[in-house]
C-alpha positions, -999 to 999 in steps of 0.1 A, spaced: 676 -872 195 654 -889 221 620 -875 232 633 -862 265 663 -843 250 660 -806 242 673 -794 208 704 -772 211 710 -739 193 743 -734 174 745 -696 179 777 -692 160 763 -709 129 731 -688 132 750 -655 134 771 -665 104 739 -669 84 728 -634 91 733 -608 64 758 -580 71 743 -549 85 747 -518 64 736 -483 74 741 -451 55 733 -418 73 721 -388 56 744 -357 59 722 -339 84 720 -371 105 758 -374 103 762 -339 118 737 -348 146 758 -379 155 791 -360 153 778 -334 178 760 -357 202 775 -376 231 774 -414 231 744 -415 256 725 -391 234 733 -408 201 727 -444 211 689 -440 212 691 -422 178 711 -449 162 687 -476 175 657 -454 166 642 -458 201 612 -438 211 610 -426 247 591 -457 260 614 -481 243 644 -463 257 629 -465 292 622 -502 289 657 -509 276 673 -489 305 650 -507 330 660 -541 316 697 -533 318 692 -520 354 673 -552 363 702 -573 349 728 -553 367 710 -549 401 687 -579 402 655 -559 409 643 -524 401 613 -508 418 584 -495 397 583 -456 396 549 -456 412 563 -475 442 590 -449 450 583 -423 477 578 -387 469 
């Protein structure tokens, strides 16, 4: 590699090196997931608090729409 070349990342190799993800729910948590809709259960599965959920939704909206106004900039 020459000094002006950037190293590349082999993503497939990196993912293969990751350990498998295992998750075992407790019985009461299983019931909660069974009764909840997908939008309600995703934050629970990811263990997101309200602020992290907002930031995730905002990031997805910015990716989809290109720009998202700040709540303070909205009229009303």
